[in-house]
N, CA, C and O atoms as a printed pandas DataFrame, in Angstrom:
     atom_number atom_name residue_name chain_id  residue_number  x_coord  y_coord  z_coord
0              1         N          UNK        A               1   -0.250   12.428  -67.185
1              2        CA          UNK        A               1   -0.568   13.079  -68.432
2              3         C          UNK        A               1   -2.070   13.356  -68.501
3              4         O          UNK        A               1   -2.478   14.478  -68.804
4              5         N          UNK        A               2   -2.898   12.341  -68.220
5              6        CA          UNK        A               2   -4.341   12.507  -68.307
6              7         C          UNK        A               2   -4.849   13.522  -67.286
7              8         O          UNK        A               2   -5.696   14.356  -67.606
8              9         N          UNK        A               3   -4.336   13.452  -66.065
9             10        CA          UNK        A               3   -4.773   14.383  -65.021
10            11         C          UNK        A               3   -4.439   15.820  -65.415
11            12         O          UNK        A               3   -5.236   16.730  -65.184
12            13         N          UNK        A               4   -3.268   16.023  -66.007
13            14        CA          UNK        A               4   -2.889   17.374  -66.441
14            15         C          UNK        A               4   -3.796   17.853  -67.554
15            16         O          UNK        A               4   -4.154   19.030  -67.601
16            17         N          UNK        A               5   -4.175   16.950  -68.454
17            18        CA          UNK        A               5   -5.081   17.332  -69.547
18            19         C          UNK        A               5   -6.460   17.667  -68.994
19            20         O          UNK        A               5   -7.091   18.621  -69.450
20            21         N          UNK        A               6   -6.935   16.899  -68.022
21            22        CA          UNK        A               6   -8.239   17.184  -67.407
22            23         C          UNK        A               6   -8.224   18.537  -66.703
23            24         O          UNK        A               6   -9.244   19.224  -66.655
24            25         N          UNK        A               7   -7.082   18.918  -66.163
25            26        CA          UNK        A               7   -6.971   20.192  -65.442
26            27         C          UNK        A               7   -7.151   21.392  -66.374
27            28         O          UNK        A               7   -7.400   22.500  -65.899
28            29         N          UNK        A               8   -7.031   21.196  -67.684
29            30        CA          UNK        A               8   -7.203   22.294  -68.628
30            31         C          UNK        A               8   -8.676   22.586  -68.901
31            32         O          UNK        A               8   -9.003   23.619  -69.487
32            33         N          UNK        A               9   -9.565   21.687  -68.483
33            34        CA          UNK        A               9  -10.993   21.876  -68.715
34            35         C          UNK        A               9  -11.585   22.837  -67.694
35            36         O          UNK        A               9  -11.050   23.004  -66.598
36            37         N          UNK        A              10  -12.687   23.463  -68.063
37            38        CA          UNK        A              10  -13.400   24.283  -67.083
38            39         C          UNK        A              10  -14.029   23.331  -66.065
39            40         O          UNK        A              10  -14.192   22.140  -66.327
40            41         N          UNK        A              11  -14.377   23.875  -64.909
41            42        CA          UNK        A              11  -15.021   23.051  -63.884
42            43         C          UNK        A              11  -16.316   22.433  -64.408
43            44         O          UNK        A              11  -16.608   21.269  -64.133
44            45         N          UNK        A              12  -17.079   23.201  -65.151
45            46        CA          UNK        A              12  -18.351   22.711  -65.678
46            47         C          UNK        A              12  -18.130   21.571  -66.672
47            48         O          UNK        A              12  -18.860   20.580  -66.652
48            49         N          UNK        A              13  -17.127   21.709  -67.538
49            50        CA          UNK        A              13  -16.823   20.646  -68.496
50            51         C          UNK        A              13  -16.348   19.393  -67.767
51            52         O          UNK        A              13  -16.786   18.284  -68.072
52            53         N          UNK        A              14  -15.465   19.577  -66.819
53            54        CA          UNK        A              14  -14.895   18.448  -66.082
54            55         C          UNK        A              14  -15.989   17.701  -65.312
55            56         O          UNK        A              14  -16.025   16.471  -65.331
56            57         N          UNK        A              15  -16.876   18.430  -64.640
57            58        CA          UNK        A              15  -17.948   17.786  -63.875
58            59         C          UNK        A              15  -18.878   17.002  -64.786
59            60         O          UNK        A              15  -19.261   15.877  -64.465
60            61         N          UNK        A              16  -19.246   17.589  -65.923
61            62        CA          UNK        A              16  -20.147   16.904  -66.858
62            63         C          UNK        A              16  -19.491   15.653  -67.433
63            64         O          UNK        A              16  -20.136   14.610  -67.535
64            65         N          UNK        A              17  -18.227   15.745  -67.807
65            66        CA          UNK        A              17  -17.515   14.589  -68.354
66            67         C          UNK        A              17  -17.348   13.512  -67.292
67            68         O          UNK        A              17  -17.537   12.328  -67.572
68            69         N          UNK        A              18  -16.996   13.912  -66.085
69            70        CA          UNK        A              18  -16.863   12.938  -64.990
70            71         C          UNK        A              18  -18.165   12.164  -64.792
71            72         O          UNK        A              18  -18.154   10.939  -64.674
72            73         N          UNK        A              19  -19.274   12.878  -64.757
73            74        CA          UNK        A              19  -20.562   12.213  -64.541
74            75         C          UNK        A              19  -20.944   11.310  -65.705
75            76         O          UNK        A              19  -21.435   10.200  -65.500
76            77         N          UNK        A              20  -20.718   11.788  -66.930
77            78        CA          UNK        A              20  -21.137   11.028  -68.106
78            79         C          UNK        A              20  -20.234    9.822  -68.377
79            80         O          UNK        A              20  -20.726    8.715  -68.597
80            81         N          UNK        A              21  -18.934   10.032  -68.361
81            82        CA          UNK        A              21  -18.031    8.972  -68.794
82            83         C          UNK        A              21  -17.484    8.123  -67.662
83            84         O          UNK        A              21  -17.231    6.932  -67.846
84            85         N          UNK        A              22  -17.302    8.710  -66.511
85            86        CA          UNK        A              22  -16.759    7.948  -65.396
86            87         C          UNK        A              22  -17.853    7.548  -64.414
87            88         O          UNK        A              22  -17.697    6.597  -63.648
88            89         N          UNK        A              23  -18.963    8.285  -64.447
89            90        CA          UNK        A              23  -20.090    7.952  -63.587
90            91         C          UNK        A              23  -21.138    7.111  -64.298
91            92         O          UNK        A              23  -22.035    6.556  -63.663
92            93         N          UNK        A              24  -21.022    7.018  -65.620
93            94        CA          UNK        A              24  -21.933    6.185  -66.394
94            95         C          UNK        A              24  -23.325    6.760  -66.578
95            96         O          UNK        A              24  -24.264    6.014  -66.859
96            97         N          UNK        A              25  -23.481    8.061  -66.427
97            98        CA          UNK        A              25  -24.795    8.692  -66.560
98            99         C          UNK        A              25  -25.052    9.124  -68.000
99           100         O          UNK        A              25  -24.119    9.419  -68.747
100          101         N          UNK        A              26  -26.322    9.158  -68.378
101          102        CA          UNK        A              26  -26.707    9.679  -69.693
102          103         C          UNK        A              26  -26.654   11.207  -69.653
103          104         O          UNK        A              26  -26.537   11.811  -68.587
104          105         N          UNK        A              27  -26.745   11.821  -70.842
105          106        CA          UNK        A              27  -26.787   13.286  -70.898
106          107         C          UNK        A              27  -27.951   13.812  -70.063
107          108         O          UNK        A              27  -27.805   14.774  -69.309
108          109         N          UNK        A              28  -29.101   13.171  -70.207
109          110        CA          UNK        A              28  -30.298   13.601  -69.475
110          111         C          UNK        A              28  -30.080   13.516  -67.962
111          112         O          UNK        A              28  -30.465   14.423  -67.223
112          113         N          UNK        A              29  -29.461   12.421  -67.505
113          114        CA          UNK        A              29  -29.183   12.267  -66.073
114          115         C          UNK        A              29  -28.194   13.317  -65.589
115          116         O          UNK        A              29  -28.362   13.883  -64.509
116          117         N          UNK        A              30  -27.160   13.578  -66.390
117          118        CA          UNK        A              30  -26.168   14.594  -66.017
118          119         C          UNK        A              30  -26.857   15.951  -65.902
119          120         O          UNK        A              30  -26.602   16.707  -64.965
120          121         N          UNK        A              31  -27.729   16.251  -66.860
121          122        CA          UNK        A              31  -28.450   17.533  -66.827
122          123         C          UNK        A              31  -29.289   17.646  -65.556
123          124         O          UNK        A              31  -29.331   18.701  -64.925
124          125         N          UNK        A              32  -29.948   16.564  -65.190
125          126        CA          UNK        A              32  -30.777   16.581  -63.981
126          127         C          UNK        A              32  -29.895   16.727  -62.733
127          128         O          UNK        A              32  -30.219   17.511  -61.841
128          129         N          UNK        A              33  -28.790   15.985  -62.661
129          130        CA          UNK        A              33  -27.883   16.049  -61.504
130          131         C          UNK        A              33  -27.322   17.460  -61.337
131          132         O          UNK        A              33  -27.249   17.979  -60.224
132          133         N          UNK        A              34  -26.923   18.078  -62.462
133          134        CA          UNK        A              34  -26.319   19.413  -62.411
134          135         C          UNK        A              34  -27.354   20.532  -62.449
135          136         O          UNK        A              34  -27.014   21.710  -62.337
136          137         N          UNK        A              35  -28.626   20.150  -62.608
137          138        CA          UNK        A              35  -29.718   21.120  -62.683
138          139         C          UNK        A              35  -29.454   22.148  -63.790
139          140         O          UNK        A              35  -29.519   23.359  -63.576
140          141         N          UNK        A              36  -29.153   21.610  -64.989
141          142        CA          UNK        A              36  -28.857   22.443  -66.154
142          143         C          UNK        A              36  -29.618   21.884  -67.353
143          144         O          UNK        A              36  -29.989   20.711  -67.361
144          145         N          UNK        A              37  -29.851   22.722  -68.367
145          146        CA          UNK        A              37  -30.510   22.221  -69.577
146          147         C          UNK        A              37  -29.675   21.138  -70.259
147          148         O          UNK        A              37  -28.445   21.186  -70.256
148          149         N          UNK        A              38  -30.361   20.171  -70.838
149          150        CA          UNK        A              38  -29.669   19.062  -71.498
150          151         C          UNK        A              38  -28.745   19.563  -72.617
151          152         O          UNK        A              38  -27.642   19.042  -72.779
152          153         N          UNK        A              39  -29.176   20.552  -73.379
153          154        CA          UNK        A              39  -28.350   21.096  -74.458
154          155         C          UNK        A              39  -27.061   21.707  -73.940
155          156         O          UNK        A              39  -26.012   21.582  -74.572
156          157         N          UNK        A              40  -27.135   22.364  -72.795
157          158        CA          UNK        A              40  -25.942   22.954  -72.176
158          159         C          UNK        A              40  -24.963   21.857  -71.775
159          160         O          UNK        A              40  -23.758   21.974  -71.997
160          161         N          UNK        A              41  -25.493   20.792  -71.186
161          162        CA          UNK        A              41  -24.643   19.678  -70.757
162          163         C          UNK        A              41  -23.983   19.024  -71.966
163          164         O          UNK        A              41  -22.787   18.734  -71.937
164          165         N          UNK        A              42  -24.754   18.790  -73.029
165          166        CA          UNK        A              42  -24.188   18.184  -74.241
166          167         C          UNK        A              42  -23.069   19.060  -74.811
167          168         O          UNK        A              42  -22.024   18.552  -75.215
168          169         N          UNK        A              43  -23.291   20.372  -74.840
169          170        CA          UNK        A              43  -22.276   21.290  -75.361
170          171         C          UNK        A              43  -21.013   21.262  -74.508
171          172         O          UNK        A              43  -19.900   21.245  -75.034
172          173         N          UNK        A              44  -21.192   21.258  -73.196
173          174        CA          UNK        A              44  -20.025   21.238  -72.311
174          175         C          UNK        A              44  -19.239   19.945  -72.457
175          176         O          UNK        A              44  -18.008   19.961  -72.455
176          177         N          UNK        A              45  -19.940   18.831  -72.584
177          178        CA          UNK        A              45  -19.246   17.552  -72.758
178          179         C          UNK        A              45  -18.519   17.539  -74.092
179          180         O          UNK        A              45  -17.356   17.139  -74.157
180          181         N          UNK        A              46  -19.174   17.963  -75.141
181          182        CA          UNK        A              46  -18.538   17.972  -76.471
182          183         C          UNK        A              46  -17.316   18.885  -76.485
183          184         O          UNK        A              46  -16.242   18.481  -76.932
184          185         N          UNK        A              47  -17.477   20.100  -76.003
185          186        CA          UNK        A              47  -16.362   21.048  -75.972
186          187         C          UNK        A              47  -15.225   20.515  -75.097
187          188         O          UNK        A              47  -14.054   20.599  -75.469
188          189         N          UNK        A              48  -15.574   19.975  -73.950
189          190        CA          UNK        A              48  -14.559   19.432  -73.049
190          191         C          UNK        A              48  -13.819   18.259  -73.655
191          192         O          UNK        A              48  -12.599   18.165  -73.527
192          193         N          UNK        A              49  -14.545   17.352  -74.321
193          194        CA          UNK        A              49  -13.889   16.200  -74.950
194          195         C          UNK        A              49  -12.962   16.628  -76.082
195          196         O          UNK        A              49  -11.884   16.061  -76.260
196          197         N          UNK        A              50  -13.389   17.629  -76.843
197          198        CA          UNK        A              50  -12.516   18.127  -77.916
198          199         C          UNK        A              50  -11.237   18.746  -77.337
199          200         O          UNK        A              50  -10.139   18.513  -77.842
200          201         N          UNK        A              51  -11.397   19.527  -76.282
201          202        CA          UNK        A              51  -10.236   20.138  -75.638
202          203         C          UNK        A              51   -9.324   19.052  -75.027
203          204         O          UNK        A              51   -8.099   19.116  -75.132
204          205         N          UNK        A              52   -9.959   18.063  -74.391
205          206        CA          UNK        A              52   -9.206   16.961  -73.786
206          207         C          UNK        A              52   -8.434   16.191  -74.851
207          208         O          UNK        A              52   -7.264   15.860  -74.659
208          209         N          UNK        A              53   -9.082   15.910  -75.958
209          210        CA          UNK        A              53   -8.419   15.180  -77.051
210          211         C          UNK        A              53   -7.221   15.978  -77.572
211          212         O          UNK        A              53   -6.149   15.416  -77.799
212          213         N          UNK        A              54   -7.403   17.277  -77.757
213          214        CA          UNK        A              54   -6.303   18.129  -78.229
214          215         C          UNK        A              54   -5.133   18.090  -77.254
215          216         O          UNK        A              54   -3.983   17.934  -77.665
216          217         N          UNK        A              55   -5.424   18.231  -75.968
217          218        CA          UNK        A              55   -4.366   18.212  -74.958
218          219         C          UNK        A              55   -3.634   16.876  -74.946
219          220         O          UNK        A              55   -2.407   16.837  -74.860
220          221         N          UNK        A              56   -4.382   15.787  -75.032
221          222        CA          UNK        A              56   -3.763   14.461  -75.000
222          223         C          UNK        A              56   -2.924   14.212  -76.250
223          224         O          UNK        A              56   -1.858   13.601  -76.174
224          225         N          UNK        A              57   -3.404   14.685  -77.397
225          226        CA          UNK        A              57   -2.616   14.534  -78.625
226          227         C          UNK        A              57   -1.325   15.336  -78.541
227          228         O          UNK        A              57   -0.264   14.849  -78.931
228          229         N          UNK        A              58   -1.408   16.562  -78.033
229          230        CA          UNK        A              58   -0.202   17.384  -77.913
230          231         C          UNK        A              58    0.806   16.731  -76.971
231          232         O          UNK        A              58    1.999   16.677  -77.269
232          233         N          UNK        A              59    0.324   16.242  -75.844
233          234        CA          UNK        A              59    1.221   15.584  -74.892
234          235         C          UNK        A              59    1.738   14.275  -75.462
235          236         O          UNK        A              59    2.901   13.920  -75.270
236          237         N          UNK        A              60    0.864   13.558  -76.166
237          238        CA          UNK        A              60    1.262   12.288  -76.759
238          239         C          UNK        A              60    2.348   12.447  -77.801
239          240         O          UNK        A              60    3.222   11.589  -77.927
240          241         N          UNK        A              61    2.301   13.536  -78.547
241          242        CA          UNK        A              61    3.318   13.769  -79.565
242          243         C          UNK        A              61    4.691   14.033  -78.957
243          244         O          UNK        A              61    5.709   13.896  -79.636
244          245         N          UNK        A              62    4.721   14.412  -77.672
245          246        CA          UNK        A              62    5.997   14.648  -77.004
246          247         C          UNK        A              62    6.468   13.426  -76.225
247          248         O          UNK        A              62    7.562   13.428  -75.661
248          249         N          UNK        A              63    5.633   12.372  -76.194
249          250        CA          UNK        A              63    5.947   11.162  -75.434
250          251         C          UNK        A              63    7.105   10.425  -76.123
251          252         O          UNK        A              63    7.062   10.204  -77.333
252          253         N          UNK        A              64    8.102   10.059  -75.387
253          254        CA          UNK        A              64    9.257    9.364  -75.959
254          255         C          UNK        A              64    8.996    7.874  -75.914
255          256         O          UNK        A              64    8.754    7.315  -74.844
256          257         N          UNK        A              65    9.042    7.229  -77.058
257          258        CA          UNK        A              65    8.725    5.813  -77.139
258          259         C          UNK        A              65    9.970    4.982  -77.451
259          260         O          UNK        A              65    9.918    4.092  -78.299
260          261         N          UNK        A              66   11.075    5.259  -76.782
261          262        CA          UNK        A              66   12.304    4.500  -77.024
262          263         C          UNK        A              66   12.474    3.383  -76.006
263          264         O          UNK        A              66   13.558    2.809  -75.896
264          265         N          UNK        A              67   11.426    3.068  -75.264
265          266        CA          UNK        A              67   11.483    2.027  -74.255
266          267         C          UNK        A              67   10.086    1.449  -74.084
267          268         O          UNK        A              67    9.102    2.025  -74.547
268          269         N          UNK        A              68   10.014    0.313  -73.419
269          270        CA          UNK        A              68    8.719   -0.280  -73.119
270          271         C          UNK        A              68    8.059    0.512  -71.992
271          272         O          UNK        A              68    8.710    0.879  -71.014
272          273         N          UNK        A              69    6.779    0.766  -72.139
273          274        CA          UNK        A              69    6.060    1.519  -71.112
274          275         C          UNK        A              69    5.814    0.645  -69.886
275          276         O          UNK        A              69    5.635   -0.568  -69.996
276          277         N          UNK        A              70    5.807    1.278  -68.732
277          278        CA          UNK        A              70    5.503    0.574  -67.493
278          279         C          UNK        A              70    3.989    0.374  -67.407
279          280         O          UNK        A              70    3.241    1.073  -68.091
280          281         N          UNK        A              71    3.526   -0.560  -66.584
281          282        CA          UNK        A              71    2.078   -0.729  -66.409
282          283         C          UNK        A              71    1.398    0.561  -65.943
283          284         O          UNK        A              71    0.268    0.845  -66.341
284          285         N          UNK        A              72    2.073    1.330  -65.112
285          286        CA          UNK        A              72    1.504    2.601  -64.647
286          287         C          UNK        A              72    1.329    3.579  -65.803
287          288         O          UNK        A              72    0.329    4.293  -65.868
288          289         N          UNK        A              73    2.298    3.614  -66.714
289          290        CA          UNK        A              73    2.196    4.503  -67.871
290          291         C          UNK        A              73    1.085    4.043  -68.816
291          292         O          UNK        A              73    0.383    4.863  -69.409
292          293         N          UNK        A              74    0.935    2.732  -68.947
293          294        CA          UNK        A              74   -0.152    2.197  -69.770
294          295         C          UNK        A              74   -1.495    2.632  -69.194
295          296         O          UNK        A              74   -2.365    3.101  -69.928
296          297         N          UNK        A              75   -1.663    2.477  -67.885
297          298        CA          UNK        A              75   -2.911    2.875  -67.226
298          299         C          UNK        A              75   -3.181    4.359  -67.462
299          300         O          UNK        A              75   -4.327    4.753  -67.682
300          301         N          UNK        A              76   -2.148    5.174  -67.419
301          302        CA          UNK        A              76   -2.306    6.611  -67.646
302          303         C          UNK        A              76   -2.729    6.897  -69.086
303          304         O          UNK        A              76   -3.434    7.873  -69.342
304          305         N          UNK        A              77   -2.308    6.058  -70.018
305          306        CA          UNK        A              77   -2.654    6.254  -71.428
306          307         C          UNK        A              77   -4.047    5.742  -71.789
307          308         O          UNK        A              77   -4.588    6.131  -72.824
308          309         N          UNK        A              78   -4.637    4.884  -70.967
309          310        CA          UNK        A              78   -5.909    4.264  -71.328
310          311         C          UNK        A              78   -7.019    5.257  -71.675
311          312         O          UNK        A              78   -7.719    5.037  -72.664
312          313         N          UNK        A              79   -7.217    6.345  -70.909
313          314        CA          UNK        A              79   -8.275    7.290  -71.311
314          315         C          UNK        A              79   -8.003    7.912  -72.690
315          316         O          UNK        A              79   -8.927    8.087  -73.485
316          317         N          UNK        A              80   -6.754    8.240  -72.966
317          318        CA          UNK        A              80   -6.409    8.799  -74.274
318          319         C          UNK        A              80   -6.621    7.752  -75.371
319          320         O          UNK        A              80   -7.091    8.069  -76.464
320          321         N          UNK        A              81   -6.271    6.511  -75.067
321          322        CA          UNK        A              81   -6.482    5.404  -76.015
322          323         C          UNK        A              81   -7.974    5.259  -76.320
323          324         O          UNK        A              81   -8.362    5.088  -77.476
324          325         N          UNK        A              82   -8.804    5.329  -75.284
325          326        CA          UNK        A              82  -10.251    5.197  -75.460
326          327         C          UNK        A              82  -10.817    6.332  -76.317
327          328         O          UNK        A              82  -11.804    6.140  -77.027
328          329         N          UNK        A              83  -10.198    7.509  -76.254
329          330        CA          UNK        A              83  -10.638    8.667  -77.042
330          331         C          UNK        A              83   -9.951    8.731  -78.403
331          332         O          UNK        A              83  -10.144    9.685  -79.157
332          333         N          UNK        A              84   -9.148    7.712  -78.715
333          334        CA          UNK        A              84   -8.370    7.676  -79.955
334          335         C          UNK        A              84   -7.455    8.892  -80.058
335          336         O          UNK        A              84   -7.313    9.495  -81.122
336          337         N          UNK        A              85   -6.832    9.241  -78.921
337          338        CA          UNK        A              85   -5.958   10.411  -78.864
338          339         C          UNK        A              85   -4.523    9.998  -78.561
339          340         O          UNK        A              85   -3.822   10.674  -77.809
340          341         N          UNK        A              86   -4.093    8.889  -79.146
341          342        CA          UNK        A              86   -2.724    8.424  -78.964
342          343         C          UNK        A              86   -2.081    8.264  -80.334
343          344         O          UNK        A              86   -2.767    8.074  -81.338
344          345         N          UNK        A              87   -0.760    8.344  -80.361
345          346        CA          UNK        A              87   -0.081    8.130  -81.636
346          347         C          UNK        A              87    0.072    6.627  -81.874
347          348         O          UNK        A              87   -0.302    5.820  -81.023
348          349         N          UNK        A              88    0.621    6.256  -83.027
349          350        CA          UNK        A              88    0.717    4.848  -83.400
350          351         C          UNK        A              88    1.569    4.035  -82.426
351          352         O          UNK        A              88    1.228    2.895  -82.111
352          353         N          UNK        A              89    2.674    4.611  -81.947
353          354        CA          UNK        A              89    3.531    3.896  -81.003
354          355         C          UNK        A              89    2.818    3.657  -79.675
355          356         O          UNK        A              89    2.910    2.574  -79.097
356          357         N          UNK        A              90    2.112    4.668  -79.203
357          358        CA          UNK        A              90    1.367    4.527  -77.948
358          359         C          UNK        A              90    0.263    3.493  -78.107
359          360         O          UNK        A              90    0.048    2.662  -77.225
360          361         N          UNK        A              91   -0.438    3.547  -79.240
361          362        CA          UNK        A              91   -1.511    2.590  -79.504
362          363         C          UNK        A              91   -0.960    1.169  -79.486
363          364         O          UNK        A              91   -1.550    0.274  -78.882
364          365         N          UNK        A              92    0.166    0.969  -80.147
365          366        CA          UNK        A              92    0.776   -0.362  -80.187
366          367         C          UNK        A              92    1.178   -0.819  -78.790
367          368         O          UNK        A              92    0.988   -1.985  -78.443
368          369         N          UNK        A              93    1.728    0.079  -77.991
369          370        CA          UNK        A              93    2.127   -0.273  -76.626
370          371         C          UNK        A              93    0.924   -0.673  -75.783
371          372         O          UNK        A              93    0.968   -1.667  -75.059
372          373         N          UNK        A              94   -0.156    0.111  -75.879
373          374        CA          UNK        A              94   -1.360   -0.193  -75.105
374          375         C          UNK        A              94   -1.954   -1.522  -75.561
375          376         O          UNK        A              94   -2.323   -2.351  -74.729
376          377         N          UNK        A              95   -2.048   -1.730  -76.865
377          378        CA          UNK        A              95   -2.651   -2.963  -77.372
378          379         C          UNK        A              95   -1.803   -4.186  -77.047
379          380         O          UNK        A              95   -2.343   -5.257  -76.770
380          381         N          UNK        A              96   -0.489   -4.038  -77.078
381          382        CA          UNK        A              96    0.394   -5.142  -76.685
382          383         C          UNK        A              96    0.193   -5.480  -75.215
383          384         O          UNK        A              96    0.113   -6.651  -74.843
384          385         N          UNK        A              97    0.113   -4.452  -74.390
385          386        CA          UNK        A              97   -0.092   -4.660  -72.956
386          387         C          UNK        A              97   -1.441   -5.335  -72.704
387          388         O          UNK        A              97   -1.526   -6.290  -71.932
388          389         N          UNK        A              98   -2.494   -4.838  -73.357
389          390        CA          UNK        A              98   -3.826   -5.404  -73.146
390          391         C          UNK        A              98   -3.906   -6.849  -73.638
391          392         O          UNK        A              98   -4.597   -7.669  -73.034
392          393         N          UNK        A              99   -3.210   -7.163  -74.717
393          394        CA          UNK        A              99   -3.198   -8.542  -75.212
394          395         C          UNK        A              99   -2.522   -9.479  -74.209
395          396         O          UNK        A              99   -2.935  -10.625  -74.035
396          397         N          UNK        A             100   -1.481   -8.972  -73.556
397          398        CA          UNK        A             100   -0.750   -9.784  -72.578
398          399         C          UNK        A             100   -1.448   -9.825  -71.223
399          400         O          UNK        A             100   -1.177  -10.712  -70.413
400          401         N          UNK        A             101   -2.343   -8.875  -70.972
401          402        CA          UNK        A             101   -3.046   -8.770  -69.688
402          403         C          UNK        A             101   -4.542   -8.596  -69.942
403          404         O          UNK        A             101   -5.083   -7.517  -69.705
404          405         N          UNK        A             102   -5.221   -9.649  -70.424
405          406        CA          UNK        A             102   -6.630   -9.506  -70.794
406          407         C          UNK        A             102   -7.530   -9.069  -69.644
407          408         O          UNK        A             102   -8.599   -8.505  -69.880
408          409         N          UNK        A             103   -7.120   -9.318  -68.411
409          410        CA          UNK        A             103   -7.919   -8.882  -67.260
410          411         C          UNK        A             103   -7.898   -7.369  -67.103
411          412         O          UNK        A             103   -8.705   -6.820  -66.353
412          413         N          UNK        A             104   -6.995   -6.687  -67.793
413          414        CA          UNK        A             104   -6.894   -5.220  -67.705
414          415         C          UNK        A             104   -7.853   -4.511  -68.642
415          416         O          UNK        A             104   -8.034   -3.298  -68.535
416          417         N          UNK        A             105   -8.466   -5.237  -69.553
417          418        CA          UNK        A             105   -9.352   -4.622  -70.547
418          419         C          UNK        A             105  -10.525   -3.892  -69.920
419          420         O          UNK        A             105  -10.982   -2.887  -70.464
420          421         N          UNK        A             106  -11.017   -4.370  -68.800
421          422        CA          UNK        A             106  -12.157   -3.727  -68.152
422          423         C          UNK        A             106  -11.749   -2.399  -67.610
423          424         O          UNK        A             106  -12.569   -1.694  -67.022
């Protein structure tokens, strides 16, 4: 689900988000790495995150919650959970899983 949502982003948005959120870089560092103005990088990250959140919410609303999620499905939901882009059932499933597996919180 998350990979499909990321695929909807432009290459520039995806690269900036990857560097900032998964690479742990600041906006300024991302701008320097991509050799782009800081304002451009901030705009791309903001626009990309909004688009990503929309995609995850749309997919999440179609998620069937009539069963317990597998650990793999929980892992797939974690980025959406971190962006607050999950519905109440998904949130409860992720939080239940994390409570039972505290080593997974990282």
